[in-house]
N, CA, C and O atoms as a Tinker XYZ file with bonds, in Angstrom:
   328  protein
     1  N     95.156000   88.438000  118.631000    73     2
     2  CA    95.072000   88.516000  117.188000    64     1     3
     3  C     96.182000   89.444000  116.665000    63     2     4     5
     4  O     96.384000   90.538000  117.192000    81     3
     5  N     96.885000   89.001000  115.641000    73     3     6
     6  CA    97.967000   89.767000  115.045000    64     5     7
     7  C     97.388000   90.765000  114.044000    63     6     8     9
     8  O     96.517000   90.423000  113.244000    81     7
     9  N     97.881000   92.001000  114.098000    73     7    10
    10  CA    97.389000   93.030000  113.179000    64     9    11
    11  C     97.900000   92.765000  111.765000    63    10    12    13
    12  O     98.887000   92.058000  111.560000    81    11
    13  N     97.207000   93.345000  110.810000    73    11    14
    14  CA    97.638000   93.220000  109.414000    64    13    15
    15  C     99.020000   93.841000  109.219000    63    14    16    17
    16  O     99.853000   93.309000  108.486000    81    15
    17  N     99.247000   94.959000  109.879000    73    15    18
    18  CA   100.547000   95.620000  109.774000    64    17    19
    19  C    101.656000   94.718000  110.293000    63    18    20    21
    20  O    102.710000   94.614000  109.666000    81    19
    21  N    101.432000   94.064000  111.431000    73    19    22
    22  CA   102.435000   93.160000  111.996000    64    21    23
    23  C    102.690000   91.994000  111.057000    63    22    24    25
    24  O    103.838000   91.581000  110.887000    81    23
    25  N    101.649000   91.460000  110.448000    73    23    26
    26  CA   101.818000   90.334000  109.531000    64    25    27
    27  C    102.640000   90.739000  108.305000    63    26    28    29
    28  O    103.506000   89.989000  107.853000    81    27
    29  N    102.362000   91.925000  107.774000    73    27    30
    30  CA   103.130000   92.411000  106.626000    64    29    31
    31  C    104.583000   92.653000  107.022000    63    30    32    33
    32  O    105.498000   92.295000  106.280000    81    31
    33  N    104.798000   93.256000  108.183000    73    31    34
    34  CA   106.162000   93.512000  108.662000    64    33    35
    35  C    106.918000   92.208000  108.867000    63    34    36    37
    36  O    108.084000   92.111000  108.485000    81    35
    37  N    106.286000   91.213000  109.455000    73    35    38
    38  CA   106.930000   89.914000  109.649000    64    37    39
    39  C    107.290000   89.276000  108.315000    63    38    40    41
    40  O    108.376000   88.717000  108.157000    81    39
    41  N    106.367000   89.362000  107.351000    73    39    42
    42  CA   106.625000   88.823000  106.019000    64    41    43
    43  C    107.825000   89.521000  105.382000    63    42    44    45
    44  O    108.733000   88.865000  104.870000    81    43
    45  N    107.824000   90.864000  105.416000    73    43    46
    46  CA   108.908000   91.635000  104.798000    64    45    47
    47  C    110.247000   91.353000  105.469000    63    46    48    49
    48  O    111.279000   91.308000  104.799000    81    47
    49  N    110.239000   91.167000  106.773000    73    47    50
    50  CA   111.478000   90.930000  107.508000    64    49    51
    51  C    112.036000   89.531000  107.261000    63    50    52    53
    52  O    113.238000   89.307000  107.398000    81    51
    53  N    111.174000   88.600000  106.900000    73    51    54
    54  CA   111.637000   87.215000  106.767000    64    53    55
    55  C    111.869000   86.776000  105.322000    63    54    56    57
    56  O    112.443000   85.712000  105.093000    81    55
    57  N    111.437000   87.568000  104.350000    73    55    58
    58  CA   111.579000   87.142000  102.953000    64    57    59
    59  C    113.052000   87.180000  102.530000    63    58    60    61
    60  O    113.808000   88.051000  102.961000    81    59
    61  N    113.438000   86.252000  101.705000    73    59    62
    62  CA   114.798000   86.175000  101.176000    64    61    63
    63  C    114.732000   86.281000   99.654000    63    62    64    65
    64  O    113.712000   85.964000   99.041000    81    63
    65  N    115.824000   86.727000   99.059000    73    63    66
    66  CA   115.858000   86.924000   97.616000    64    65    67
    67  C    115.469000   85.644000   96.866000    63    66    68    69
    68  O    114.785000   85.710000   95.845000    81    67
    69  N    115.894000   84.505000   97.360000    73    67    70
    70  CA   115.561000   83.234000   96.710000    64    69    71
    71  C    114.075000   82.907000   96.757000    63    70    72    73
    72  O    113.605000   82.059000   95.998000    81    71
    73  N    113.326000   83.573000   97.645000    73    71    74
    74  CA   111.885000   83.352000   97.755000    64    73    75
    75  C    111.103000   84.104000   96.670000    63    74    76    77
    76  O    109.930000   83.814000   96.432000    81    75
    77  N    111.749000   85.057000   96.021000    73    75    78
    78  CA   111.067000   85.908000   95.048000    64    77    79
    79  C    111.271000   85.332000   93.646000    63    78    80    81
    80  O    112.403000   85.059000   93.249000    81    79
    81  N    110.179000   85.146000   92.893000    73    79    82
    82  CA   110.309000   84.598000   91.538000    64    81    83
    83  C    111.169000   85.513000   90.652000    63    82    84    85
    84  O    111.094000   86.736000   90.767000    81    83
    85  N    111.978000   84.922000   89.774000    73    83    86
    86  CA   112.876000   85.709000   88.908000    64    85    87
    87  C    112.148000   86.775000   88.094000    63    86    88    89
    88  O    112.682000   87.866000   87.896000    81    87
    89  N    110.944000   86.478000   87.619000    73    87    90
    90  CA   110.229000   87.457000   86.811000    64    89    91
    91  C    109.806000   88.673000   87.648000    63    90    92    93
    92  O    109.689000   89.776000   87.114000    81    91
    93  N    109.581000   88.482000   88.936000    73    91    94
    94  CA   109.251000   89.597000   89.825000    64    93    95
    95  C    110.485000   90.471000   90.047000    63    94    96    97
    96  O    110.390000   91.699000   90.056000    81    95
    97  N    111.633000   89.840000   90.225000    73    95    98
    98  CA   112.880000   90.583000   90.392000    64    97    99
    99  C    113.187000   91.392000   89.129000    63    98   100   101
   100  O    113.571000   92.558000   89.219000    81    99
   101  N    113.021000   90.788000   87.975000    73    99   102
   102  CA   113.268000   91.472000   86.707000    64   101   103
   103  C    112.338000   92.669000   86.553000    63   102   104   105
   104  O    112.766000   93.746000   86.137000    81   103
   105  N    111.072000   92.480000   86.887000    73   103   106
   106  CA   110.095000   93.582000   86.794000    64   105   107
   107  C    110.453000   94.702000   87.770000    63   106   108   109
   108  O    110.363000   95.878000   87.417000    81   107
   109  N    110.856000   94.354000   88.989000    73   107   110
   110  CA   111.231000   95.362000   89.988000    64   109   111
   111  C    112.443000   96.166000   89.517000    63   110   112   113
   112  O    112.503000   97.378000   89.725000    81   111
   113  N    113.403000   95.499000   88.887000    73   111   114
   114  CA   114.568000   96.211000   88.356000    64   113   115
   115  C    114.150000   97.192000   87.264000    63   114   116   117
   116  O    114.643000   98.318000   87.216000    81   115
   117  N    113.247000   96.767000   86.395000    73   115   118
   118  CA   112.756000   97.648000   85.336000    64   117   119
   119  C    112.023000   98.853000   85.897000    63   118   120   121
   120  O    112.192000   99.968000   85.402000    81   119
   121  N    111.214000   98.641000   86.921000    73   119   122
   122  CA   110.483000   99.737000   87.554000    64   121   123
   123  C    111.454000  100.706000   88.222000    63   122   124   125
   124  O    111.278000  101.921000   88.131000    81   123
   125  N    112.466000  100.182000   88.887000    73   123   126
   126  CA   113.459000  101.036000   89.538000    64   125   127
   127  C    114.203000  101.880000   88.507000    63   126   128   129
   128  O    114.406000  103.076000   88.720000    81   127
   129  N    114.610000  101.276000   87.402000    73   127   130
   130  CA   115.303000  102.022000   86.353000    64   129   131
   131  C    114.398000  103.070000   85.719000    63   130   132   133
   132  O    114.847000  104.171000   85.401000    81   131
   133  N    113.129000  102.733000   85.534000    73   131   134
   134  CA   112.169000  103.685000   84.976000    64   133   135
   135  C    112.009000  104.879000   85.911000    63   134   136   137
   136  O    111.991000  106.026000   85.463000    81   135
   137  N    111.893000  104.611000   87.201000    73   135   138
   138  CA   111.775000  105.689000   88.181000    64   137   139
   139  C    113.001000  106.574000   88.201000    63   138   140   141
   140  O    112.892000  107.796000   88.292000    81   139
   141  N    114.162000  105.964000   88.115000    73   139   142
   142  CA   115.412000  106.722000   88.086000    64   141   143
   143  C    115.483000  107.603000   86.838000    63   142   144   145
   144  O    115.861000  108.771000   86.914000    81   143
   145  N    115.119000  107.038000   85.705000    73   143   146
   146  CA   115.120000  107.807000   84.462000    64   145   147
   147  C    114.159000  108.986000   84.514000    63   146   148   149
   148  O    114.499000  110.086000   84.077000    81   147
   149  N    112.965000  108.765000   85.043000    73   147   150
   150  CA   111.991000  109.853000   85.175000    64   149   151
   151  C    112.519000  110.945000   86.103000    63   150   152   153
   152  O    112.368000  112.132000   85.817000    81   151
   153  N    113.134000  110.544000   87.207000    73   151   154
   154  CA   113.663000  111.514000   88.165000    64   153   155
   155  C    114.798000  112.324000   87.556000    63   154   156   157
   156  O    114.873000  113.536000   87.757000    81   155
   157  N    115.675000  111.670000   86.820000    73   155   158
   158  CA   116.792000  112.384000   86.193000    64   157   159
   159  C    116.301000  113.357000   85.123000    63   158   160   161
   160  O    116.811000  114.472000   85.010000    81   159
   161  N    115.320000  112.937000   84.347000    73   159   162
   162  CA   114.743000  113.831000   83.344000    64   161   163
   163  C    114.068000  115.030000   84.022000    63   162   164   165
   164  O    114.281000  116.176000   83.626000    81   163
   165  N    113.267000  114.757000   85.031000    73   163   166
   166  CA   112.486000  115.799000   85.694000    64   165   167
   167  C    113.355000  116.787000   86.461000    63   166   168   169
   168  O    112.906000  117.892000   86.764000    81   167
   169  N    114.590000  116.412000   86.779000    73   167   170
   170  CA   115.470000  117.303000   87.535000    64   169   171
   171  C    115.762000  118.591000   86.787000    63   170   172   173
   172  O    116.169000  119.574000   87.407000    81   171
   173  N    115.570000  118.619000   85.481000    73   171   174
   174  CA   115.950000  119.786000   84.691000    64   173   175
   175  C    114.783000  120.436000   83.947000    63   174   176   177
   176  O    115.014000  121.302000   83.103000    81   175
   177  N    113.550000  120.050000   84.230000    73   175   178
   178  CA   112.423000  120.700000   83.555000    64   177   179
   179  C    112.090000  122.013000   84.257000    63   178   180   181
   180  O    112.446000  122.206000   85.419000    81   179
   181  N    111.422000  122.894000   83.566000    73   179   182
   182  CA   111.184000  124.257000   84.055000    64   181   183
   183  C    110.469000  124.287000   85.411000    63   182   184   185
   184  O    110.895000  125.009000   86.312000    81   183
   185  N    109.391000  123.516000   85.566000    73   183   186
   186  CA   108.631000  123.575000   86.819000    64   185   187
   187  C    109.425000  123.032000   87.998000    63   186   188   189
   188  O    109.203000  123.447000   89.135000    81   187
   189  N    110.342000  122.114000   87.743000    73   187   190
   190  CA   111.217000  121.634000   88.812000    64   189   191
   191  C    112.207000  122.731000   89.201000    63   190   192   193
   192  O    112.497000  122.919000   90.382000    81   191
   193  N    112.716000  123.439000   88.226000    73   191   194
   194  CA   113.630000  124.550000   88.512000    64   193   195
   195  C    112.937000  125.622000   89.350000    63   194   196   197
   196  O    113.519000  126.155000   90.296000    81   195
   197  N    111.704000  125.930000   89.000000    73   195   198
   198  CA   110.940000  126.936000   89.750000    64   197   199
   199  C    110.754000  126.479000   91.190000    63   198   200   201
   200  O    111.007000  127.242000   92.122000    81   199
   201  N    110.317000  125.253000   91.374000    73   199   202
   202  CA   110.086000  124.719000   92.714000    64   201   203
   203  C    111.386000  124.656000   93.517000    63   202   204   205
   204  O    111.404000  125.004000   94.697000    81   203
   205  N    112.463000  124.217000   92.886000    73   203   206
   206  CA   113.749000  124.146000   93.585000    64   205   207
   207  C    114.216000  125.534000   94.015000    63   206   208   209
   208  O    114.794000  125.685000   95.091000    81   207
   209  N    113.974000  126.542000   93.193000    73   207   210
   210  CA   114.336000  127.909000   93.566000    64   209   211
   211  C    113.512000  128.395000   94.759000    63   210   212   213
   212  O    114.037000  129.075000   95.640000    81   211
   213  N    112.239000  128.055000   94.788000    73   211   214
   214  CA   111.392000  128.417000   95.928000    64   213   215
   215  C    111.906000  127.737000   97.194000    63   214   216   217
   216  O    112.034000  128.376000   98.238000    81   215
   217  N    112.201000  126.439000   97.099000    73   215   218
   218  CA   112.707000  125.701000   98.259000    64   217   219
   219  C    114.040000  126.291000   98.718000    63   218   220   221
   220  O    114.288000  126.392000   99.919000    81   219
   221  N    114.893000  126.680000   97.780000    73   219   222
   222  CA   116.185000  127.283000   98.141000    64   221   223
   223  C    115.998000  128.585000   98.911000    63   222   224   225
   224  O    116.765000  128.886000   99.826000    81   223
   225  N    114.977000  129.356000   98.540000    73   223   226
   226  CA   114.709000  130.597000   99.267000    64   225   227
   227  C    114.097000  130.331000  100.633000    63   226   228   229
   228  O    114.360000  131.062000  101.588000    81   227
   229  N    113.275000  129.281000  100.729000    73   227   230
   230  CA   112.669000  128.925000  102.017000    64   229   231
   231  C    113.683000  128.320000  102.978000    63   230   232   233
   232  O    113.573000  128.482000  104.193000    81   231
   233  N    114.672000  127.622000  102.423000    73   231   234
   234  CA   115.689000  126.949000  103.236000    64   233   235
   235  C    117.078000  127.367000  102.758000    63   234   236   237
   236  O    117.793000  126.559000  102.165000    81   235
   237  N    117.470000  128.617000  103.009000    73   235   238
   238  CA   118.751000  129.108000  102.475000    64   237   239
   239  C    119.973000  128.345000  102.991000    63   238   240   241
   240  O    121.014000  128.339000  102.335000    81   239
   241  N    119.861000  127.710000  104.145000    73   239   242
   242  CA   120.990000  126.935000  104.681000    64   241   243
   243  C    120.975000  125.497000  104.190000    63   242   244   245
   244  O    121.870000  124.723000  104.531000    81   243
   245  N    119.983000  125.125000  103.402000    73   243   246
   246  CA   119.890000  123.760000  102.898000    64   245   247
   247  C    119.377000  122.809000  103.962000    63   246   248   249
   248  O    118.708000  123.212000  104.914000    81   247
   249  N    119.701000  121.553000  103.783000    73   247   250
   250  CA   119.234000  120.522000  104.702000    64   249   251
   251  C    120.037000  119.259000  104.540000    63   250   252   253
   252  O    121.165000  119.289000  104.048000    81   251
   253  N    119.456000  118.137000  104.955000    73   251   254
   254  CA   120.179000  116.860000  104.956000    64   253   255
   255  C    119.955000  116.025000  103.695000    63   254   256   257
   256  O    120.561000  114.963000  103.550000    81   255
   257  N    119.099000  116.483000  102.782000    73   255   258
   258  CA   118.801000  115.690000  101.588000    64   257   259
   259  C    119.204000  116.453000  100.320000    63   258   260   261
   260  O    119.049000  117.672000  100.241000    81   259
   261  N    119.715000  115.729000   99.347000    73   259   262
   262  CA   120.164000  116.344000   98.094000    64   261   263
   263  C    119.003000  116.629000   97.155000    63   262   264   265
   264  O    118.028000  115.879000   97.101000    81   263
   265  N    119.124000  117.728000   96.416000    73   263   266
   266  CA   118.205000  118.008000   95.317000    64   265   267
   267  C    118.888000  117.509000   94.054000    63   266   268   269
   268  O    119.896000  118.072000   93.626000    81   267
   269  N    118.356000  116.476000   93.468000    73   267   270
   270  CA   118.982000  115.820000   92.322000    64   269   271
   271  C    119.293000  116.806000   91.210000    63   270   272   273
   272  O    118.462000  117.634000   90.837000    81   271
   273  N    120.498000  116.700000   90.693000    73   271   274
   274  CA   120.901000  117.481000   89.546000    64   273   275
   275  C    121.161000  118.941000   89.838000    63   274   276   277
   276  O    121.360000  119.721000   88.906000    81   275
   277  N    121.167000  119.340000   91.104000    73   275   278
   278  CA   121.326000  120.760000   91.416000    64   277   279
   279  C    122.513000  121.051000   92.314000    63   278   280   281
   280  O    122.916000  122.210000   92.410000    81   279
   281  N    123.090000  120.070000   92.972000    73   279   282
   282  CA   124.194000  120.324000   93.881000    64   281   283
   283  C    123.787000  121.109000   95.112000    63   282   284   285
   284  O    124.630000  121.737000   95.754000    81   283
   285  N    122.516000  121.082000   95.447000    73   283   286
   286  CA   121.986000  121.779000   96.612000    64   285   287
   287  C    121.333000  120.768000   97.541000    63   286   288   289
   288  O    121.122000  119.612000   97.175000    81   287
   289  N    121.017000  121.219000   98.743000    73   287   290
   290  CA   120.330000  120.356000   99.704000    64   289   291
   291  C    119.113000  121.079000  100.252000    63   290   292   293
   292  O    118.977000  122.296000  100.130000    81   291
   293  N    118.229000  120.292000  100.860000    73   291   294
   294  CA   117.020000  120.821000  101.491000    64   293   295
   295  C    116.581000  119.810000  102.552000    63   294   296   297
   296  O    117.186000  118.749000  102.705000    81   295
   297  N    115.538000  120.153000  103.266000    73   295   298
   298  CA   114.975000  119.181000  104.205000    64   297   299
   299  C    114.492000  117.971000  103.400000    63   298   300   301
   300  O    114.241000  118.072000  102.199000    81   299
   301  N    114.369000  116.855000  104.062000    73   299   302
   302  CA   113.933000  115.632000  103.366000    64   301   303
   303  C    112.566000  115.820000  102.716000    63   302   304   305
   304  O    112.332000  115.356000  101.600000    81   303
   305  N    111.672000  116.497000  103.414000    73   303   306
   306  CA   110.315000  116.713000  102.883000    64   305   307
   307  C    110.370000  117.558000  101.615000    63   306   308   309
   308  O    109.737000  117.212000  100.617000    81   307
   309  N    111.117000  118.658000  101.639000    73   307   310
   310  CA   111.181000  119.519000  100.456000    64   309   311
   311  C    111.999000  118.902000   99.338000    63   310   312   313
   312  O    111.707000  119.132000   98.165000    81   311
   313  N    113.009000  118.132000   99.673000    73   311   314
   314  CA   113.773000  117.442000   98.621000    64   313   315
   315  C    112.877000  116.430000   97.909000    63   314   316   317
   316  O    112.949000  116.294000   96.687000    81   315
   317  N    112.046000  115.728000   98.649000    73   315   318
   318  CA   111.116000  114.783000   98.044000    64   317   319
   319  C    110.098000  115.517000   97.173000    63   318   320   321
   320  O    109.721000  115.030000   96.107000    81   319
   321  N    109.656000  116.682000   97.627000    73   319   322
   322  CA   108.720000  117.480000   96.838000    64   321   323
   323  C    109.345000  117.899000   95.523000    63   322   324   325
   324  O    108.720000  117.787000   94.469000    81   323
   325  N    110.575000  118.382000   95.582000    73   323   326
   326  CA   111.251000  118.812000   94.353000    64   325   327
   327  C    111.482000  117.618000   93.450000    63   326   328
   328  O    112.039000  117.765000   92.362000    81   327
């Protein structure tokens, strides 16, 4: 018996852009742009600045992931948190 995870992985690996309805692609683009806009806005709010400063003190040498809008880096986990 094939696991649900394997079935989803097989589906994701085999799907082609032409298989996706145009309205789904349009909606996905809108969601991606909305997420980008929210992230860019949030990069400069006070609580993000506070958190980024804490992460900078915890990881003074930075890491492999960028902190958006700050020109700094951190570990992937902390960059995602910020």
